[in-house]
N, C-alpha and C positions, 0 to 999 in steps of 0.2 A: 503654740501660744505666742512665741516671739514674732512669727510672721504676722499674726493677727494684729499685734500691737504696732508693728512697723506700718502696716497698711492704715491703721487708725490714725497714726501720727501724720502720715503723708496726706491723708484726706482732710487734715485740719481738725481732728478729733479733740474734743475736750471732755472732761468728766461730766460737765453740765449738759452737753449735747447728748452724750450716751445715756444719761439718766432719764432724759425726756423721750427717748426712743421706745416705742411700745414693745419691741422684741429685742431690747438691749441685752448684750452679753454682760456677765458680771464684770464690774469695773476692775481692771488689773491694778495691782498695788505695786507701783514702781516709784522709786525715789526720784526727786527732781534731777539729780545729777545723771542718772541713767537716762531719763527722758531727754535731757539736753544733749547727751552724747548720741542718742539715736537720731535726733533731729540734725545734729552737726554731720553725722555720717551719711545722711540721706542726700546731701548736696556735695558737689565738687566745685572748687574755686580755682580759677586759673588766672595768673597775672598776665596782662597784655604786655608784650615786649616793649622796651624803650624804643621810641621813634614811631610807634604805631598809635595813632589817635583812636579814640573810641568810635568816631565816625568811620574811620578806615576799617576798624575791626568789624563794625556792623556791615559795611559794604562787602568786605571779604567773605563774611559768613553768608550773606545773601547770594553771592556769586557761587560759592562752594555748594550751597544747598541746591541751587539751580543745576549745577554740573552733576550732582548726585541724584537728581530727580526727586528732591524733597520740596514740596510746595510750601512757600511762606504763607501761612494762613492768618497770621496776626503780626502787627507791628505797633507796639504800644509805647509812644514817646512820653513816658510818665513824668520826666523832668519838665517837659513842655507844659503838661497839664498842671503841674505844681505851680509853675510860673503864671499860667493863665488864671489860676485861682488866687493869685496874690502872694504865693509862698516863695521861698527860696530853697534851693537844694542843689546837689551835685547831679551830674548827668546820670540818667537812669532810663534805659529802654529795654522792653521785654519783646523778644522775637519768639514766634511760635512756628514750628515746622511740622509737616505731617505728610505721610503717605496714607491716603484714605483707605486703600485696600488692605494694607497691613493693619491699620488701626481697627478696621472692621473685624479682621481675623482675631485679633487679640481680645477685643471686647466680646466677641461671640464665645471665645474660650472661657473668659472670666470677666464679668462686668466690672470688677475692681479696676481693670486697666483703663476704663473711661476716665478715671480720676487723674491719670497721667497724661491725658491727651489735651491738646497737642503737645509735642515735645517743646518745652520752653527753655529758652536761653536768655539770661539777663546780662546786660552790659551796664556796668556801673563805674562811676569814678569816685575815688575817695577824696578826702579833704586835701591831700597832697597832690591831686591831679593824676594819680595812678589809676589806670583802667584795669578793670577786673571782669572776668566772664564767669557766670555762675549757672550751673545746670544740675539736673537730677543725677545722682550717682546711679548710673545705669547698671553697673555691675551689682550693686547692692539690691536693686529692684529685681534683677534677674535671679539672683541667688535666694531671694525671699519668696519666690513663687515656684510652683510645680508646673512646668510646661512640658507638653509632649515634645518629642525630639524635633518634629518639623517646625513647631512654633519657637522652640529654643533657637534654632538656626535663624529664623526670621528676626527674633529679638536681638541676636548678636549682630545681624546686619544693621538694624536700627541703631543699636549702641555704637557701632563702628562709624555709621554715617553722622550721628550727632557729634561724636568726638572728633571726626574729621572737620565738621563745620566749626566746632570750637577751636580747633588747631589753626584753621584758616584765619579766624578772628584774632587769635592770640599772636600770630606771627605777621598778620597783614597780607598773607599770601592768598591766592584763590585757586 
């Protein structure tokens, strides 16, 4: 049951959406605090080191992804979009990386993995100018699924690659 709830939360589930689904499972009864904890644990937040700008972090992650043969499939400059729409806000960019062959294997095993694709990494700046990197808690996702041994190894490789990309951004290395 806990795995089911985790996947629902990571998919953006809300009780109103579940109630409208024709083959909806019974609505789990969880208190708000438990739900908030589940959502908080589904992401990892990393502080960008002093002296590394958010732009340098993005560039380092792009270089590391290239070195690890992970294709950048999306680059969404959300803060630029906010500005273009007349708004104001801090730096925010979403990068997405993927190995299409691995993605295909995972989705063929369980369609739920499509909701995690591509692997997203957000780079944001807070009101004090501190840069942060946010991504999916890959360990939590791996432990919440039942993977055959061969796919578990592949999932570990993806996790290690994503965390390597994050580390490059956090430190400004490539």
